[in-house]
C-alpha positions in Angstrom: 103.7 79.2 91.7 106.3 82.1 91.8 104.8 85.2 93.2 106.4 88.6 93.3 104.8 90.6 96.1 105.2 94.3 95.5 104.6 96.7 98.4 105.4 100.1 99.7 106.6 98.8 103.1 107.3 95.3 104.5 107.3 94.8 108.2 105.0 97.8 109.0 103.4 97.2 112.4 100.0 98.5 111.2 100.2 96.4 108.0 100.9 92.9 109.4 98.4 91.5 106.9 101.0 91.9 104.2 103.5 89.8 106.1 100.9 87.2 107.0 99.9 87.0 103.3 103.4 86.4 102.1 104.2 83.9 104.9 101.0 82.0 104.2 101.8 81.7 100.5 105.2 80.2 101.4 103.5 77.7 103.7 101.2 76.8 100.8 104.2 75.9 98.8 104.6 79.0 96.6 107.9 80.7 95.9 107.6 84.3 97.0 109.9 87.2 96.5 109.0 90.5 98.3 110.0 93.7 96.5 109.5 96.7 98.7 110.3 100.4 98.9 111.1 100.0 102.5 112.1 97.0 104.7 111.2 97.5 108.4 111.7 95.4 111.6 113.3 92.3 109.9 113.9 90.8 113.4 110.1 90.8 114.1 109.1 90.0 110.5 111.7 87.7 109.2 111.4 86.6 105.5 114.0 84.9 103.3 113.6 86.7 100.0 113.2 90.4 100.3 114.5 93.0 97.9 114.5 96.6 99.1 114.4 99.1 96.2 117.0 101.9 96.0 115.5 105.2 97.0 115.8 108.1 94.5 119.1 110.0 94.6 119.4 113.8 94.7 119.5 114.2 90.9 116.4 112.0 90.5 114.6 114.0 93.1 115.4 117.3 91.4 114.3 115.8 88.0 111.0 114.7 89.6 110.4 118.1 91.2 110.9 119.8 87.8 108.6 117.4 86.0 105.9 117.9 88.6 106.3 121.7 88.2 105.8 121.3 84.5 102.9 118.9 84.9 104.8 116.1 83.2 105.4 113.7 86.1 103.6 110.4 86.6 100.9 110.4 89.3 103.0 107.7 91.1 105.8 109.5 92.8 109.3 108.5 91.4 107.6 106.1 89.1 110.5 106.0 86.6 113.1 105.2 89.3 111.1 102.4 90.8 109.7 100.9 87.6 113.3 100.4 86.3 114.1 98.4 89.4 110.9 96.4 89.5 111.3 95.5 85.9 114.7 94.1 86.6 113.3 92.0 89.4 110.4 90.7 87.3 112.8 89.7 84.5 115.2 88.0 87.0 112.6 86.3 89.1 110.2 85.3 86.2 107.1 85.3 88.4 103.8 83.6 87.5 102.0 86.5 89.1 102.8 90.0 90.4 100.7 90.9 93.5 100.6 94.6 94.5 99.5 95.8 97.9 97.5 99.1 97.7 96.2 100.7 94.6 99.1 103.2 94.2 101.6 100.3 94.1 99.2 98.5 91.6 99.3 101.6 89.4 103.1 101.5 89.6 103.1 97.8 88.4 100.4 98.1 85.8 102.5 99.2 82.7 105.2 96.7 83.5 102.8 93.8 83.9 101.0 94.8 80.7 104.2 95.1 78.7 105.9 92.0 80.1 102.6 90.0 80.0 102.7 89.0 83.7 99.3 88.5 85.5 98.7 91.2 88.0 96.5 91.1 91.2 96.0 94.1 93.4 94.8 94.5 97.0 93.2 97.9 97.5 92.7 98.8 101.2 91.5 102.2 102.2 93.3 105.5 101.6 94.2 104.4 98.1 90.4 104.0 97.5 88.9 106.9 99.4 91.6 109.6 99.6 93.9 109.4 96.6 91.2 109.9 93.9 89.9 112.9 95.7 93.4 114.4 96.1 94.4 114.0 92.5 92.0 113.2 89.7 94.8 111.5 87.7 94.5 108.6 90.1 91.2 107.7 88.5 92.9 107.5 85.1 95.7 105.4 86.5 93.2 103.1 88.1 91.2 102.7 84.9 94.4 101.4 83.3 95.0 99.1 86.3 91.4 97.8 86.1 91.9 96.8 82.4 95.2 95.1 83.2 94.7 93.3 86.5 93.1 89.9 86.6 91.6 90.5 90.0 91.3 93.4 92.6 90.9 92.4 96.2 89.3 94.6 98.9 89.0 93.9 102.7 85.3 94.5 102.9 82.0 94.7 101.0 82.0 98.4 101.8 85.3 99.0 100.1 84.4 96.7 97.2 81.5 99.0 96.3 83.8 102.0 96.5 86.2 100.4 94.0 83.3 99.6 91.7 82.2 103.3 92.0 85.7 104.2 90.8 85.0 102.4 87.6 86.1 98.8 88.2 84.0 96.1 86.6 81.8 94.2 89.1 83.3 90.9 88.3 86.9 92.1 88.8 86.6 93.1 92.4 86.6 90.4 95.1 86.2 90.7 98.9 89.1 89.0 100.6 89.3 89.6 104.3 92.7 90.4 105.7 92.8 87.3 107.8 95.0 86.5 110.7 96.8 83.3 111.9 94.3 82.5 114.6 96.8 80.1 116.3 99.0 83.1 117.1 96.2 84.9 119.0 95.2 83.1 122.2 91.6 83.4 123.4 91.2 84.2 127.1 88.1 85.2 129.0 88.5 88.8 130.0 86.1 88.4 132.9 88.5 86.0 134.5 91.1 88.8 135.0 88.6 91.3 136.4 89.4 92.3 140.0 85.9 93.7 140.6 87.0 97.3 140.4 89.4 98.2 137.6 88.2 98.0 134.0 90.9 98.3 131.3 90.0 99.7 127.9 92.5 99.3 125.1 93.1 101.2 121.8 95.5 99.9 119.2 96.3 101.9 116.1 98.1 104.9 114.7 97.2 108.2 116.2 95.7 109.7 113.0 92.4 111.4 112.3 90.6 108.5 110.9 91.3 106.3 113.9 89.4 108.9 116.1 91.7 109.0 119.1 90.5 112.5 120.2 86.8 111.3 119.9 87.8 108.2 121.9 89.3 110.3 124.7 86.2 112.5 124.9 84.1 109.3 125.1 86.3 108.0 127.8 85.9 111.2 129.8 82.1 110.9 129.6 82.3 107.2 130.5 84.1 108.0 133.7 81.4 110.4 134.7 78.7 107.8 134.0 80.3 105.0 136.1 79.7 104.6 139.9 82.7 105.2 142.2 83.1 101.5 142.7 84.3 101.1 139.1 87.6 102.6 138.0 88.1 102.8 134.2 91.6 102.9 132.6 92.5 103.5 129.0 95.7 102.2 127.4 96.6 103.8 124.0 99.0 101.6 122.0 100.2 103.6 119.0 101.9 106.7 117.8 101.3 109.3 115.1 100.7 113.0 114.3 98.0 113.4 116.9 100.1 112.1 119.8 101.1 115.6 121.1 97.5 116.8 120.8 96.3 113.8 122.7 98.9 114.4 125.5 97.8 118.0 125.8 94.1 116.9 126.1 95.0 114.3 128.7 96.9 116.8 130.8 94.2 119.5 130.5 91.6 117.0 131.6 93.7 115.7 134.5 93.6 112.1 133.1 97.3 111.3 133.3 96.7 108.6 135.9 93.8 107.1 134.0 95.2 107.2 130.4 98.5 105.6 129.5 100.1 106.4 126.2 102.4 103.5 125.3 103.7 104.9 122.0 104.4 102.6 119.0 104.0 99.0 120.1 105.6 95.9 118.6 103.4 92.9 117.7 104.4 91.0 120.8 103.5 94.1 122.9 100.1 94.4 121.3 99.5 90.7 122.2 100.4 91.3 125.8 98.2 94.4 126.1 95.3 92.5 124.6 95.8 89.7 127.1 95.6 92.2 129.9 92.7 94.3 128.6 88.9 93.8 129.1 87.5 95.8 126.2 88.8 97.1 122.9 87.7 100.6 121.8 88.1 102.4 118.5 86.1 105.4 117.3 86.9 105.4 113.5 85.7 108.4 111.5 85.8 109.6 107.9 88.3 112.4 107.7 87.8 115.9 106.2 89.6 114.8 103.0 87.6 111.6 102.7 90.1 109.1 104.0 88.6 106.0 105.7 89.6 102.8 107.3 89.5 99.5 105.3 88.8 96.9 108.0 91.3 97.4 110.9 93.2 94.2 111.6 93.5 95.2 115.2 89.8 94.6 115.6 90.1 91.1 114.2 93.0 90.4 116.5 91.1 91.7 119.5 88.1 89.6 118.6 90.4 86.6 118.3 91.7 87.3 121.8 88.1 87.3 123.2 87.8 91.1 123.8 84.3 92.7 123.3 84.6 95.8 121.1 83.1 99.2 121.0 83.5 100.9 117.6 81.6 102.8 114.9 79.6 102.1 111.8 82.4 102.9 109.5 83.6 101.3 106.3 84.1 97.5 106.8 84.0 97.6 110.6 80.4 96.1 110.9 81.8 93.0 109.2 84.0 92.2 112.2 82.0 93.9 114.9 78.4 92.6 115.0 76.3 95.0 117.1 75.1 93.4 120.3 76.8 90.1 119.4 80.6 90.6 119.9 80.4 94.3 120.7 78.6 97.6 120.1 78.5 100.1 117.2 77.6 103.7 117.1 77.5 106.4 114.4 80.6 108.3 113.7 81.2 111.2 116.2 78.3 110.1 118.4 80.4 110.5 121.5 77.4 110.2 123.9 76.3 106.8 122.7 79.8 105.6 122.4 80.5 106.5 126.0 77.2 104.9 127.1 78.3 101.6 125.5 81.7 101.8 127.2 80.0 102.4 130.5 77.5 99.6 129.9 80.2 97.1 129.3 82.2 98.3 132.3 79.2 97.8 134.5 78.3 94.3 133.1 81.4 92.1 133.0 79.2 89.1 132.5 78.7 90.2 128.9 82.4 90.0 128.3 82.7 86.3 128.1 79.6 85.9 125.8 80.7 88.6 123.5 84.3 87.4 123.5 83.3 83.9 122.6 81.1 85.2 119.8 84.0 87.3 118.5 86.5 84.4 118.6 84.0 82.2 116.6 83.5 84.9 114.0 87.2 85.2 113.5 87.7 81.4 113.2 84.9 81.2 110.7 85.5 84.2 108.5 88.9 85.7 109.2 91.2 82.7 109.7 93.9 83.2 107.1 94.3 79.4 106.6 90.7 79.3 105.3 90.9 82.4 103.1 91.9 82.0 99.5 94.8 84.4 99.2 95.3 84.1 95.5 92.1 84.2 93.4 92.3 83.8 89.6 89.4 84.7 87.4 
């Protein structure tokens, strides 16, 4: 099968599931062409057939601005510019299927697939489901057209599946397809074997944005330190960058935590693997933002579970599908800082739980999130 994979970014560190999906299709014997608005980190994410679309020029940007001012522009930004190029790629490649990552890219592809009679599948993840339709009601209309054109819409969790159905998608159109990982690339180790009896290393992996809850996590870490006896020294490594980075630095300095909290900035895939192999516990306090944006099902949690790390997180979106409370980690309500810190402290005090929870997490990933076992193309 020839598959044209259409995506906003290819090689994005926080969206490795897109690369894994394309690579898995190739290993399955499919011919895959990636068409993307932006190609990133080709050295870390090599792929033979990638077409990077031309960005709008100055004249096209001015035309778009005028059309938006007049209320005549497509809800998809620069839709005309990109559709012309995508249409050319479809006609040249002659795919058996166009697969779009994220609902906004699916909306971009919808009229082309309908007119050219090419089957369309769409993977909707998170912000495209929870944020875009709240920001601009025209997305609902665009999605209705997409729902009548696509042969299947994937979501990463049952929670997000219901959200898509609530947007008007037919029940039988929407399928849950976990963003699986190549388990062989994530080596399990027992975190208790690297515990020195004193230093407990917590790890956060993700962009420093509101829905990832880095500020809530820092507050929980502060409380956790207060709850632990002097014999235990907690550390927090933050692997990621984003708009809240400066605010986080200020809070760390104001709280005199510069020796306890390390901000590593944006981390490569290999660096994430290394930090996970050194950590004891993965922590992420995901929340629903003021504008309604939510997580899908963070792949970093799946990767951490595969590595054998117990996890402390929140009952948010699809997270309970990868973090089972009191099995491979602990869950709290969003913004319940006190309980979150208590679970952090509990795990820090009881390293014997790490191995049991880590093994349970690894087994869960092998059973339900192993990309080799997940059907990555589903036809009705």
